[in-house]
N, C-alpha and C positions, 0 to 999 in steps of 0.2 A: 356728573358721575357720583356714585354712591358716597365713598369716604374721601373722595379726592376733589380738589378744586383746580380748575385749569387757569393758568396764567400765561399771558402772551405779552412779552415786553421787548423793548428794543435795547440790545446790549452791544456796545461798540459798533453801532451802525448796522448790526445784523439782527434780524428778527429771530428771537429765541423762544421756543415753546417749552413750557415746563408743566409737569404734573406734580402737585404737592399733596402729600398725604397729610391730612389734618393732624394736629397734635394728638398723640396717643400716650397712654400710660405705659411705661416700660420700667417695671420695678417701682422704685420710689420717684422716678423722674418722668416728666412729659417730654416727648421727642417729636421733632418735625423732620420729615424726609422729603427731598425734592429730586425728581428725576428730570434731567435737562435734555432736550432734543434740539439739535440744530437743523436736522433734516425734517422738513414739514411732512413729507410722505411717510416717513417712519413714525412720526408723531401720530398721524392719523390712523395708521395701521395698528399701532399699539394701543391707542385710545379705544379703538373698537374691541380689541382683545380684552382690555381691562373692563370695559363696560359690559360686554357679553358674559364675563365671568365674575361679576361683582359679588355674587353670592358664595364664591369659593375663596380660598386663600391664594393670594397673589404674591409670588416671590420675585423680587427684582435684584439680580446680581450686578455687581459693579464695584468700583473702587469708591467707597463712600468716604468723603472727606468733610471736615468741619467747614461750615459756611462763615465761621467767625462769630456766630450767635450761639448762645448757650444751648446745648442739646439740639442743634439744628445741623443736618447733614445733607450733602448733595452728591450726585453721581451723574456722569454723562452716559447716555444710552446711545450706542452706535449700531446695535443689532437686535432684532427681535428675539434672538436666542437668549438674551439676557432676562427674558420674562418667562416665568414658570407658573403653571396653574396647578394647585393641589386640590383635587376633587375628593371629598370624603362622602361615602355613601350614606 
């Protein structure tokens, strides 16, 4: 995927899929964001949405919390309504 790297790891005996936005500049700081999916079907569906719209601005809503690393945030994705695509002509 364009600006994203996919990660699949085993967390607490459960297979967890994640999409991590590579570090980007936000003001003076570099920020890393990870969207976490427990449901594999939802992950696949949203992966296609992100890939098919990679040339547009993608907005991911959620409760973004610190991962414990400096400038690194994570949110659980439970519904595809959390993904918004902004198309600029």
